[in-house]
N, C-alpha and C positions, 0 to 999 in steps of 0.2 A: 503492499499498500504506498502510495507516495504521500507527501508532510500533508499537499493539500484536500486532498481525499480525509486524510486521518484528523487533521484541523475540521472541517467541515463537518463531518460524523457528532465532534467531542461540539460544537458548535448546534447539533441539529439534536446532541442529546440536552445539553445544556437548556436550550427552550422547552423543550418537551418536561422534562423535571419541573421547570417555570411554571408552565400551564397546570401541572399535577396539581403542584401543591396551593397555586392560586383557585383550581377551581376545589379543591379540598375545605380554603378559607372560603370561601360561598358558601358550600353547602353547607360546610360544621353554625355558619355564621346565620345560612337561611333558619337551617331545625333552630335556632337558639333564639332567632325572631318568636317563630312558632310557641314554643313551650316560657316565652314569655309573656304570651298574648293568653295561653292559659292559668298562665301561675302566678302574676302578679295587677296589682291594683295601684293608682294613686303613682304624685310624681316623679315614686322610685324606679315603675316600669316606667313614663314614657322615655326617661334618662336611659334607661337600659334599652328601650327600643332606639333609640334617637343613635346610642354608642353602637350598636350593630350595625342601624342603615344607614353609615358614615361608612363602615369596616367593611361591606358588602361596596358601595359606593367605589374604595380605592381599589377593592380586589378587584372591579371591572376595569379598573382604569386600567390596573399591572396588567389582566386580561387584555384591553385591545394594543401594548406597546408589545408585549406576546402577540399576538396575531400582523402585527408591526415587521418584528420581527420573522416571522415564518415565513411572507409577504419575500423580508428579502433574497432569505436564505433561497428560495424559488429559483432569485435572480442570479445565483450563483452556479456561473457556466464553471465546471472540475476541473475541466478538461480543457480551458480557452486556454492559449497563452499570448502573451502580449509583452512587450517593449516598455510598455506605458501601465503605467498602474491601475488598475481597475478597481471593479468590488469582484473580488474572489483570486487577487493577485497576496503572492507572498511577498513580502520586501525584505530583503536584510541590509540593515545598514552598519552599523559602528556603532550605536548604543542598544539597539535590541530590535530583532527580529520581529514582523510585525504582516496579520495575516485581517484584510481588510473584505470586512463582511460584516459580523453585528458586532455590538458591546459585549463579549460573551467573559473579560478576564486572559486573564493566564490561563495559554494550555501547554501542554509538554507533546510535539512530534519527533516519534522517533528519537528521542534522548536529549532534541533544544526547547527552548522555547518562546514561545510563540506568545504577542496580544493579540490579541481579536478585539480588532476595533471599526467600531460603525465609519462608513466614506463623510455621514456628515459629523462624527467628531473634533474637536478642533482639531487633535493630527492628523486622523483620517483627511481632515478635507486637504493642508498641508502637501501631504504623501499621494493626493489623488493628480494620476494624470504625469508623474513625474518618471523618471527616468535613473538608470545605471548611473554613478557618479555624479548624480545632480546632488545639492545639498538644500539644507529646508533647517530655521531656526523656529525651534519649538521652545519654551522658556526660559529661554535666552541660550539657547546648547544649541552650536551647532551641530546637525545628525547627517551625516554623509550617504545617498542609496548605496550601497554594498550591489545590489540585484534586484534585479525586482525579479 
């Protein structure tokens, strides 16, 4: 398995795990909301319902973000190669290695460390379209692109 496929699979697993967690939170809070209706009365009841409702709304927003990540991953073509950094590129620099896809944090593939970053992140925007030997400045550090 190549780096790109390995990193892509890890990003898919990251999104699926987050999806499962958020769905569990929503289900749990919906059950809590139903039991609040049956068990309580008065101000305490209203506060409990409001808190659960807020948690459900927060989880629903996270769900929308996860859906967006899935859509981005669907546009990644791991077989596509290019000299220019694009969605799905692996970029080796003198500071760190990056996988332009979704923000999934630090990943390891074949013993090498990569940061899975979104093309809309600050560093992702800088790297997008760059080629080997280009330099970018991020957080007052010069970063040289060694390979795309």
